[in-house]
C-alpha positions in Angstrom: 89.8 124.2 108.1 91.1 127.5 105.9 92.3 125.3 103.6 89.3 123.0 102.6 87.7 125.4 100.0 90.9 125.0 98.0 90.7 121.3 98.3 87.3 121.2 97.4 87.8 123.2 94.0 91.0 121.4 93.4 88.7 117.8 93.5 86.3 119.3 91.8 88.8 120.3 88.9 90.0 116.8 88.9 86.7 115.2 88.6 85.7 117.8 85.5 88.9 116.8 83.5 88.0 113.2 84.4 84.3 113.5 83.6 85.7 115.7 80.0 87.7 112.6 78.9 85.1 110.2 79.0 84.1 110.8 75.4 87.7 110.3 75.0 88.2 107.1 76.4 85.0 105.6 75.3 86.3 103.6 72.1 88.6 100.5 72.0 92.4 102.0 72.3 93.5 98.9 70.1 90.8 100.9 67.4 92.9 104.2 67.6 96.1 102.4 67.3 95.0 100.7 64.0 93.1 103.5 62.8 95.7 106.1 63.4 98.2 104.0 61.5 96.4 104.0 58.7 96.1 107.9 58.8 99.7 108.3 59.5 100.2 106.2 56.2 98.1 108.6 54.3 99.7 111.4 55.8 103.6 109.9 55.2 105.6 110.3 52.2 107.4 107.6 52.9 106.6 104.1 50.6 105.4 101.0 51.2 105.7 98.6 48.0 103.8 97.3 46.3 101.3 99.5 47.4 100.9 102.8 45.8 98.9 105.6 47.8 96.5 103.5 49.8 97.0 101.9 52.8 97.8 98.1 53.1 94.2 96.2 52.6 93.2 93.6 55.0 94.8 91.1 55.4 97.8 93.2 55.8 98.7 95.6 58.6 101.2 98.0 59.6 100.6 97.9 63.2 101.0 94.5 66.0 97.8 93.3 66.8 96.0 94.8 63.8 95.0 93.1 60.4 96.3 89.1 60.0 98.9 87.9 62.1 100.4 86.5 59.2 100.3 89.4 57.0 102.3 91.9 59.2 103.9 94.5 57.1 107.1 96.2 57.7 107.5 99.4 55.2 111.2 99.7 53.4 112.6 100.6 50.0 112.6 98.9 47.6 110.6 95.8 49.0 108.4 95.6 52.0 108.9 92.9 54.2 106.5 90.4 55.6 107.5 87.7 58.3 106.7 84.3 58.1 107.4 81.6 61.0 110.0 84.0 62.1 111.5 84.3 58.4 111.6 87.5 56.6 110.5 87.7 52.9 110.4 90.9 50.8 107.0 91.4 49.2 107.8 91.3 45.9 104.2 91.3 44.5 100.6 91.1 45.2 97.6 90.1 43.3 94.3 90.5 45.0 92.5 88.4 42.3 94.0 85.1 42.6 95.3 85.7 46.3 99.1 85.5 45.9 102.0 86.7 46.8 105.4 87.1 45.3 107.9 86.3 47.9 112.0 86.1 47.9 114.2 85.4 51.0 115.8 88.1 52.8 118.8 86.6 54.0 120.8 89.8 54.7 118.4 91.3 57.3 118.7 88.2 59.7 122.5 88.1 59.9 122.3 88.0 63.6 120.0 84.7 63.5 121.1 81.4 62.6 117.7 79.8 61.7 118.0 81.7 57.8 121.7 82.4 56.9 123.2 82.1 53.6 125.0 79.3 52.3 128.1 81.6 52.1 130.2 78.9 53.6 130.2 76.5 50.4 129.8 79.1 48.1 130.5 82.8 48.3 128.1 84.1 45.1 125.2 82.3 46.8 123.1 85.2 48.4 119.5 84.0 48.7 119.8 80.5 49.3 119.0 79.5 53.2 120.7 76.9 55.5 117.6 74.9 55.9 114.3 74.1 53.8 111.9 77.2 53.5 109.1 75.7 55.7 105.5 77.6 55.5 103.8 75.0 57.5 101.4 76.3 60.4 100.8 79.4 57.7 97.8 79.8 55.5 100.0 80.1 52.7 101.0 77.3 50.3 103.8 77.3 47.3 101.9 77.7 43.5 102.4 74.1 42.2 103.7 76.0 39.0 106.6 76.8 41.2 106.7 73.6 42.7 107.0 71.8 39.4 110.0 74.0 38.2 112.0 72.4 40.9 110.4 69.0 40.5 111.8 68.6 37.0 114.9 70.6 37.6 118.1 68.3 37.0 121.9 68.3 37.0 123.6 67.9 33.7 126.2 64.8 33.7 128.4 64.5 36.0 126.7 66.6 38.9 128.7 69.3 39.9 128.8 68.8 43.3 130.5 70.7 46.3 132.2 69.3 49.1 129.7 66.8 50.4 131.4 66.3 53.5 131.4 70.2 54.6 128.8 71.2 52.7 125.8 68.5 53.0 123.0 70.8 52.8 124.2 72.1 49.5 124.7 68.3 47.9 121.4 67.9 49.2 119.9 70.6 46.7 121.9 69.4 44.0 120.5 65.9 44.4 116.9 66.9 45.0 116.0 70.9 44.5 112.6 70.1 45.9 114.4 70.5 49.4 114.4 74.1 48.8 110.8 74.3 49.8 109.3 72.1 52.3 105.9 72.4 51.1 106.9 71.1 47.4 108.1 67.7 49.0 104.5 65.8 48.7 102.2 65.5 45.5 102.8 65.3 41.7 103.6 68.2 39.6 103.2 67.9 35.7 105.6 70.0 33.7 107.5 69.2 30.6 111.1 68.3 31.3 113.2 71.4 30.7 116.9 71.6 29.9 119.5 70.5 32.4 121.5 72.9 34.3 125.0 72.8 34.5 125.2 74.6 38.1 122.1 73.7 40.2 122.9 75.7 43.0 123.2 79.1 40.9 120.0 78.4 39.7 118.4 78.0 42.7 119.6 81.5 44.1 118.6 82.6 40.7 115.3 81.4 41.4 114.9 82.8 45.1 115.7 86.1 43.9 113.5 86.3 41.3 111.0 85.1 43.8 108.7 82.0 44.6 104.9 82.3 44.2 102.7 81.4 47.2 98.8 81.2 47.6 96.1 81.4 50.5 92.4 80.5 50.4 90.0 83.0 52.1 87.6 79.9 52.5 90.0 77.9 54.4 90.9 80.8 57.0 88.1 81.8 59.4 89.9 85.0 59.7 88.5 86.1 56.3 85.0 85.6 57.4 85.4 86.8 60.6 86.9 90.2 59.5 83.8 90.3 56.5 81.8 90.2 59.4 83.1 93.1 61.8 83.4 95.2 58.9 79.6 94.9 58.4 79.5 96.3 62.2 82.0 99.3 61.4 84.8 97.8 63.2 88.7 97.1 62.1 89.8 93.7 62.5 92.6 92.6 64.3 93.7 89.9 66.7 95.0 89.2 70.2 99.2 89.7 69.5 99.7 88.9 73.2 98.0 85.6 72.8 100.3 82.7 71.5 97.0 81.6 69.4 96.7 84.9 67.9 92.9 84.8 68.2 90.7 87.4 65.9 89.3 90.0 67.4 87.1 92.8 66.0 88.1 96.2 67.2 85.4 99.0 67.5 84.9 102.7 68.2 82.0 102.1 70.7 82.8 100.2 73.7 80.2 97.6 75.5 80.2 100.9 78.5 78.7 102.8 75.4 74.8 103.0 75.0 73.8 101.6 72.3 71.9 105.1 71.4 75.0 106.6 70.9 75.4 106.1 67.4 78.8 105.2 66.5 78.8 107.5 63.1 75.9 109.8 63.9 76.2 113.5 63.4 75.3 114.1 67.3 77.5 111.6 68.9 79.8 114.4 70.2 77.1 116.5 71.7 75.3 113.5 73.3 78.7 112.1 75.2 79.3 115.9 76.2 76.0 116.2 77.5 76.2 112.9 79.2 79.7 113.9 80.8 78.5 117.2 82.1 75.2 115.8 83.8 77.9 113.6 85.7 80.1 115.9 86.3 77.1 117.8 88.2 75.8 114.8 90.2 79.8 113.8 91.4 80.0 117.9 91.9 76.7 117.8 94.1 77.8 114.6 96.1 81.0 115.8 96.8 79.8 119.4 97.8 77.1 117.5 99.9 79.9 115.4 101.8 82.3 118.5 102.7 79.6 120.1 103.8 78.1 117.7 106.2 81.8 117.3 107.2 82.3 120.9 107.7 79.0 121.1 109.5 79.5 117.8 112.1 82.7 119.4 112.9 81.5 122.7 113.7 78.7 120.9 116.1 81.0 119.1 117.7 83.5 122.3 118.3 80.2 124.2 119.6 79.8 121.8 122.3 82.8 122.1 124.0 82.0 125.0 126.6 85.8 125.9 126.5 85.2 127.1 122.7 81.8 128.9 123.0 83.1 130.9 126.2 86.4 132.1 124.0 84.4 132.9 120.9 81.4 134.9 122.1 84.3 137.1 123.7 87.5 137.3 120.9 87.4 136.6 117.3 88.9 133.3 116.4 91.4 134.6 114.6 92.6 136.7 117.6 92.8 133.4 119.6 95.8 131.4 120.3 95.9 127.8 118.3 94.1 125.1 120.1 96.2 122.0 120.4 94.6 118.0 120.8 95.0 116.3 124.1 97.3 113.5 122.1 99.5 116.3 120.8 100.7 117.8 124.1 100.8 114.0 125.3 103.2 112.9 123.3 105.4 116.2 123.7 105.5 115.2 127.4 106.2 111.6 127.2 102.6 110.9 128.4 103.1 113.4 131.4 106.2 111.6 132.6 107.2 112.4 136.0 110.7 112.8 134.7 109.8 115.7 132.3 108.0 117.4 135.6 109.3 121.2 136.3 107.2 122.6 138.2 103.8 121.8 140.6 101.7 124.8 142.2 98.5 124.8 143.5 95.9 124.7 140.2 98.3 122.4 138.5 101.5 120.5 137.3 104.2 122.3 134.6 105.9 119.5 132.0 108.6 120.3 130.0 107.4 119.4 126.6 108.7 119.4 123.0 106.3 120.0 120.0 106.3 118.2 116.2 108.2 121.4 115.1 111.3 120.8 117.8 109.9 124.1 119.8 110.6 123.8 123.8 107.3 124.5 125.5 106.3 124.2 129.3 103.1 122.5 129.3 100.6 123.4 132.5 98.5 120.5 133.1 95.4 122.3 135.3 93.7 120.0 138.1 90.1 120.1 137.1 86.9 119.8 139.8 86.8 116.1 139.4 90.4 115.8 140.3 90.9 118.2 143.3 87.7 119.7 144.4 87.9 118.1 147.7 91.6 119.8 148.3 90.3 123.2 147.0 92.6 123.3 144.3 90.0 122.7 141.2 90.3 125.4 138.2 87.0 125.7 137.1 86.4 126.5 133.0 85.4 130.1 133.4 89.2 130.5 135.1 90.6 128.6 132.4 88.8 130.8 129.6 90.0 134.0 131.5 93.8 133.0 131.8 93.5 132.4 127.5 92.1 136.0 127.1 94.2 137.7 129.6 98.1 135.7 128.2 96.9 136.2 124.5 96.1 139.4 124.7 99.7 141.0 126.6 102.9 140.6 124.1 105.6 141.7 126.4 109.6 140.3 126.5 109.6 139.9 130.0 106.2 138.0 130.1 105.4 134.4 129.4 103.9 134.4 125.5 100.9 132.1 125.2 101.6 129.2 122.4 98.0 127.8 122.4 95.5 125.3 125.0 93.7 122.5 125.0 90.0 121.9 126.5 89.6 117.9 126.7 87.5 116.2 129.3 90.7 114.1 129.9 92.0 117.8 131.2 92.5 121.4 130.7 96.1 122.5 129.6 98.0 125.6 128.4 101.0 125.8 126.4 103.9 128.4 127.6 106.5 129.4 125.5 109.7 127.9 127.9 112.3 130.7 128.4 115.1 128.9 130.1 117.8 130.4 132.3 120.7 128.5 133.0 119.7 127.1 136.0 116.3 125.8 134.5 118.6 124.3 131.8 120.4 122.4 134.2 117.2 121.5 136.1 115.2 119.9 132.9 118.7 118.1 131.9 118.5 116.7 135.4 115.2 115.6 135.4 115.1 114.1 131.6 118.3 111.4 133.0 120.6 113.6 130.9 122.7 114.7 133.8 126.1 113.9 132.1 125.3 116.5 129.5 126.0 119.2 132.1 129.1 117.9 133.6 131.9 120.1 131.8 134.3 117.0 130.3 137.1 119.1 130.5 136.8 117.9 134.3 137.6 114.3 133.3 135.3 113.1 135.5 135.1 109.1 135.3 132.3 106.6 135.6 132.0 106.0 139.6 132.8 109.7 140.3 130.0 110.3 137.8 127.6 108.0 140.1 128.5 110.5 143.3 127.1 113.4 141.2 124.2 111.8 140.3 123.5 110.2 144.0 124.0 114.0 144.9 121.7 115.5 142.3 118.9 112.9 143.3 119.0 114.0 146.9 118.6 117.7 146.0 115.5 117.0 144.3 114.3 115.0 147.2 115.2 118.1 149.5 112.8 120.1 147.2 110.1 118.1 146.6 106.3 119.4 146.4 105.0 116.9 149.1 106.6 117.8 152.2 106.4 113.8 153.3 108.7 112.9 150.3 111.3 115.6 151.7 114.4 114.0 153.9 115.2 115.7 157.6 118.6 116.9 158.3 119.8 113.8 159.9 118.6 111.8 156.6 120.5 114.5 154.6 123.5 114.1 156.7 123.8 110.1 156.4 123.2 110.0 152.4 126.3 112.4 152.3 128.6 110.4 154.5 127.3 107.2 152.8 128.2 108.8 149.2 131.6 110.5 150.6 132.6 106.9 152.0 131.8 105.2 148.7 134.2 107.7 146.9 137.1 107.4 149.8 136.6 103.8 149.1 136.7 103.7 145.5 140.0 105.9 145.9 
């Protein structure tokens, strides 16, 4: 009970800390994640071209789950990169007025992937041509018509400079039809004046990709943009569910559904209101916890005061000077449920058992007879006598006297716990009573199993002779016959 105040104040401190963090965790975690990325960009000196001093606007984002799922940027120099359908492109230019991007494939950043490798096996100087057609389907982007038209009129001078088509079928396919480079250009008509022929189609396409090709996106055809405008009107941050394959739009707000509507997000008194609410909540929780602890201690105190032994002892001596009180279950466990084999004595007022406490101390547990057990025999031990023995033994400290370790007052029995100072004979007796006779016999004697059986029979006979009840003791004739039987068995074995 002495440690309960410490536990109470420790619990109160934890609850106060939790309440103090209420205002911090009242916002959507993803809101802070997206906002912190923008703040980090403003404080950082690392460039993120083509954006100069301001953070990339929507639909671009530097953090997963923020912005538009097809506009996820990775800042680098000289060009930032954007991933479309698992293909990496350098963002060469961004024109917000025309909603267009100028992109160039980044094959060197995908050397570990076979989905977009350079066609170096057929021409070592083609560093930008991928190993398959560039596909933007499923994304909001489409290749600008002007760039598709440039490819549609591209032709090879006669005769065409074809590579080895058996080893390089993709390159041959590009030379015969350059529109295969961009899959989005494969359909539709493209009007443009025919330009001059090219002697090396592949080299032209390689330069075409290095300079970049333009893609456009239509905000009116993409629900992300209309949803984002509505989200920004509520002072939220646009994002999406990054763990969902559908990448559905989400609006992250600084106020969660658990925050009251009367706490304005940008109001000057928001922090003060949250602190007041947190303090009031902490006070209510503290009062409840204090009431529960107080009631628990009060109930336990009343339960203790109902015990006549405790009342008597506390009236005659301070609780700090009394020995500790054990529970009946503790002493029952220490004696193996008062096992008869653990009994080391039986007197007029009770039985003594050899016990081992949970801290490995060996003690003698005196189980006293109560009125309801032995009143007829005149051996009952009253509660007053029990208390007097506790008071006397706990006040005496001498090396030659028994030291009282504690007591137990329970409706099932009155018990005293003494320090067990065992002499050699007591040690041997306790070992025999616990069925450990083999630990007493010196192994140097080389006693075999049959001889040990004879020793155990003699020990059993000896204990019968000193039984507490005279009816259990054998007479001299029975003792002589048992000894002759044990001797004849030993001789027969030999």
